[in-house]
N, C-alpha and C positions, 0 to 999 in steps of 0.2 A: 380597093377598086376606086374609091373616091377621094384618094389621097391628093392633097394640094402639096406639091413638092416645094413650093415657096414657103408655105406655112411650116412644114415639116423641118426644112433647113433652118428657118428662122428660130423655131422652137428649140432645136438642138443647139444652135449657136447661143442662144440666150441661157440655156441650162449648162453651157460650158462643155459639152461633149467634144472630144477630139474629132477631127474630121474623119479619120479612120473609123471611129466607133460609129459615127452617123452613117458613113458609107456602108459599113457592114449591116446596118439596120435596113437601109435603103436597098441594098442588093439582096437581102433576104425575101423582098417581094418578088424576086424572079421565080421563086418556088411556086408562086401562085399565078404565074403566067403574066405578071405585071412588069411593064418595061419602065424602069425609073427614069425620070428626067434629071440626070445628075447636074447638068448646067444650071437649071433652075434651083435646084437644091443647094449647089455650091454658092450661088450669088446670094441667096437669102441666109445661108448659113453664116457667110461673112458679115451680114448686116446684124444678125443676132449676136454674133461674137463681139461686134463693136459695143453692143449694150452690156454684154457680160464683162468685158475687159476694162472696166473703169477702176481707178484705185479704191474708191469707196467700197466697191463690192469686193475687191480683193481683201481689204481690211476686215470686212464683215465675215468673209469665208474663213480667214486666219483666226479671228477671235472666237468663232464658233468651233474651232479645232477641225474644219473641214479640209480635206486634202486639195491641193492644187496640182492639176495634171499637166501644166505647162502650155496650155493652148493659147495663152495671151502673149504675144510678142511685144510686151510693153514693160519696160524697166520700172515705171511708176506702179503699175499693177503688182509686180512682183515684190517690190519693196513694201508696199502697203500690206500685202498678204503676209510677208515675213514679220512685219511688226505686229500684225494681229495675232499671228501664230506664236510669236515669242511671249505676248501677254497671255494667251491661252495656256501655254506651257506652265507659266508662273502660277496662274491661278489653279491649274490642275495639280501641280506640285504642292501648293498650300493645302488643297483638300486632302491629298495623300498623306501629308505630314499630320494634319489634324486628326485623321482617321487612325493613323498608327499611334499618335499620343493617347488617343482614347483607349485603344486596345492595350497599351502599356499601362495606363492608369488602372484599368480593370484587372490586368494581371497582377499589378503591384497590391491591389486591394485583396486579391486572392491569396497572394503570398503572405500578406499581413495577417490574414485569417487563419491561415495554415500555421503560422509561426506562433499564434496564441493558443494553439492546441498543444497541451501538455503531454499528449501521448506520442508525439514525434520523437524518433530517435535523434540523438546528437548529430549523426551523419545526415539525416534528413533535414535538420535544421540549418546544418553548414551549407548544404545544396540550395536551400531556399534563400539564405542570406547572400550567396554568391550570384544567384540568379537575380535577386533584387538589386544588387550592386550593377549588374550588367544592364538591366532594364532602366535603372536611374541614369546611368551614363548615356544610353541611347536616347532617352527622353531629353536629357540635357543638350545633346548634340542636335536633336531635331528642333528643339526650341531655338537654339542658336541659328540654325539654318533658317527657320521660319522668320526670325527677326531680320534676317538679311534680305529676304525676298522683296520686301517693299522698295529697297534700293534698286533692284533690277527693274521693277515696275515703273521707276521714274526715268526710264530711257527717253531720250528726246522723242517727242511726238512727231509723227510723219505730217508734213505739210504738203497740201495739195496745191500745185501751181498749175494754172491753166494758161494755155496760150491762145490768145485771141486772134 
């Protein structure tokens, strides 16, 4: 009942809501007998969106792995988000590889322990050696991929240009 349509629109813009998302929230007020002031909302929404849609913010969203919903009609913002997101993806892949290598190392240790058990049949030992070979190949491939990831991380940095 005490809503400030300007404040609400500005907040939605600064948070990067799409106009339709904000409009849905505003129109939900009708259920409570409140008539939204859409023009006030829209004007302040655009002002908030101007704060949201700066390239630095796009890069920050991307590097944090946050989605971009296309609300900014700005090429610089989109490129900055893409660069940040590319770097996020590289870091996420590094972590994924490291985790998988840790798992492989644990499995290889387990296989080594089983192979030292003299009570295993020759068939079981054969299976264990085959599995060890598979895991060692996978670990080698992952290490190779991991060693190449820093090259991707050296992509040209985004340069912000401001028009005065």
